[in-house]
C-alpha positions in Angstrom: 17.3 -7.7 6.4 14.1 -7.9 8.0 13.7 -5.7 11.4 13.2 -9.0 12.7 17.1 -9.9 11.3 15.7 -12.4 8.7 17.0 -12.1 5.7 14.4 -11.3 2.6 14.3 -11.1 -1.0 12.3 -9.3 -3.5 11.8 -10.0 -7.0 12.0 -6.6 -9.2 11.7 -5.8 -12.7 13.8 -3.5 -14.8 11.2 -0.8 -14.7 13.8 1.3 -16.9 13.2 -0.9 -19.7 9.4 0.2 -19.7 8.4 2.3 -22.5 5.4 4.8 -21.7 2.7 4.5 -24.0 3.6 0.6 -24.9 4.4 -0.6 -21.2 2.1 1.5 -19.1 0.4 4.5 -19.6 -0.2 6.4 -16.0 2.3 6.5 -13.1 0.8 8.8 -10.9 0.5 7.5 -7.2 -0.6 9.8 -4.7 1.6 10.7 -1.3 2.4 12.7 1.4 4.8 15.3 1.4 7.0 15.0 4.8 5.4 18.6 5.3 2.1 17.1 5.2 3.3 14.3 8.0 4.2 16.8 10.0 0.8 18.7 10.1 -0.7 15.5 10.6 1.1 15.2 13.4 0.3 19.0 14.8 -3.6 18.2 14.5 -3.0 15.0 16.4 -1.1 17.0 19.0 -3.2 20.3 18.9 -6.9 18.2 19.2 -5.7 15.7 21.5 -5.7 12.9 19.2 -3.8 9.6 19.3 -1.6 8.7 16.5 -0.4 5.5 14.7 1.9 4.2 12.0 0.9 1.0 9.7 3.7 -0.6 7.7 1.8 -2.4 4.5 4.1 -5.7 4.3 4.8 -6.1 0.2 2.5 -3.3 -0.1 3.0 -3.2 -4.1 2.3 -7.1 -4.2 -0.9 -6.4 -2.4 -2.4 -4.9 -5.3 -3.8 -5.8 -8.7 -3.1 -5.5 -12.2 -5.8 -3.7 -14.3 -8.0 -5.8 -16.2 -6.5 -7.0 -19.6 -3.1 -5.4 -18.4 -0.3 -8.3 -19.3 3.0 -7.6 -18.2 6.0 -9.8 -19.0 9.6 -9.8 -17.7 13.3 -11.8 -18.0 13.6 -14.8 -15.8 15.6 -13.7 -12.5 19.2 -14.4 -12.4 19.5 -18.2 -11.8 16.3 -19.0 -13.8 17.5 -17.4 -16.8 19.7 -20.2 -18.1 16.6 -22.7 -17.9 15.7 -22.3 -21.8 12.3 -23.1 -23.5 12.1 -25.7 -26.2 13.2 -23.6 -28.8 16.7 -22.6 -26.7 15.5 -19.1 -26.0 15.8 -17.7 -22.3 12.1 -18.2 -20.9 10.4 -15.2 -19.8 7.5 -14.9 -17.0 3.9 -13.4 -17.3 3.8 -11.3 -14.2 0.6 -11.8 -12.1 1.0 -8.7 -9.6 2.4 -5.5 -9.6 6.0 -5.8 -8.5 8.8 -3.7 -7.5 10.3 -1.9 -10.3 7.2 -1.6 -12.6 6.8 1.9 -13.4 3.0 1.4 -12.7 3.6 -0.6 -9.5 2.3 2.0 -6.9 -0.5 3.1 -8.8 -2.0 -0.4 -8.9 -1.3 -0.7 -5.4 -3.4 2.5 -4.5 -6.1 1.9 -7.1 -6.2 -1.1 -4.4 -6.3 0.4 -1.5 -8.3 3.7 -2.3 -11.7 1.9 -3.2 -11.0 -0.2 0.3 -11.1 2.8 2.3 -13.8 4.5 0.4 -16.4 1.2 0.8 -15.3 1.5 4.7 -16.6 5.1 5.0 -13.9 7.7 4.7 -14.3 10.5 2.4 -11.1 12.3 1.6 -9.8 10.1 4.3 -11.7 11.3 7.1 -14.4 9.5 8.9 -16.7 11.2 11.5 -19.1 9.2 13.0 -20.9 8.8 16.9 -20.5 5.4 18.5 -22.1 4.8 22.0 -23.4 8.9 21.8 -19.7 9.8 21.3 -18.7 11.6 18.5 -15.3 10.0 17.2 -13.3 11.1 14.3 -10.5 9.0 12.5 -8.2 10.6 10.0 -6.0 9.0 7.6 -2.1 9.9 5.8 -1.0 7.5 3.2 2.7 7.4 2.3 3.5 5.3 -0.4 3.0 2.3 1.9 2.8 3.2 5.1 -0.7 4.5 6.8 -0.8 6.9 9.6 -4.0 7.1 11.7 -5.0 9.7 14.1 -8.1 9.0 15.9 -10.2 10.7 19.3 -10.9 7.2 21.0 -9.5 4.0 21.9 -11.5 1.0 22.9 -12.8 -1.8 21.8 -16.0 -0.9 20.1 -14.3 2.4 18.8 -14.5 3.6 15.4 -10.3 3.1 15.4 -10.8 -0.5 16.7 -13.5 -1.2 14.0 -11.2 0.2 11.0 -8.2 -1.7 12.5 -10.0 -5.2 12.6 -10.8 -4.5 8.5 -7.3 -3.3 8.1 -5.6 -6.6 9.2 -8.3 -8.6 7.8 -7.8 -7.3 4.3 -4.4 -6.2 4.6 -1.2 -7.8 5.3 -0.4 -4.8 8.3 2.3 -4.1 10.6 1.4 -1.9 13.4 4.9 0.2 13.9 3.0 1.9 17.0 2.6 5.5 18.0 
């Protein structure tokens, strides 16, 4: 169930059936450890910064497969009974990284991180002077959650500009402080 109470369905592929070196080559996906998240919260508290959490909705589906990467999977239950002209069950060509793929997390981050660099982040910290006031924005990424630590909040603040760009590019939900 979703937070709203609505039912949801998610297509998952059987990543356990994928063979390293044949179906994928790299699966590393950077993530924050729980202790790192606690450290971010301590930094925000000590520096008097605000902190918010953002959830990327269906994050892996917002990633992209690499150029020339082709992935196939069996049809989901209910569709597997449909057969082709030769009588064999159909297979599906995967267009986007989906849950269950060994490389899905890596493909998602390979979409997100370049966007963050384009925005101006360097190792996920951005400092800028806005209207003569120094402002700082720090990010922590944990799988499909993004934590923002920021010094100023207002319509023309660095954080507001980032949130505007974030919500225009990605499907995210603000989960609050």
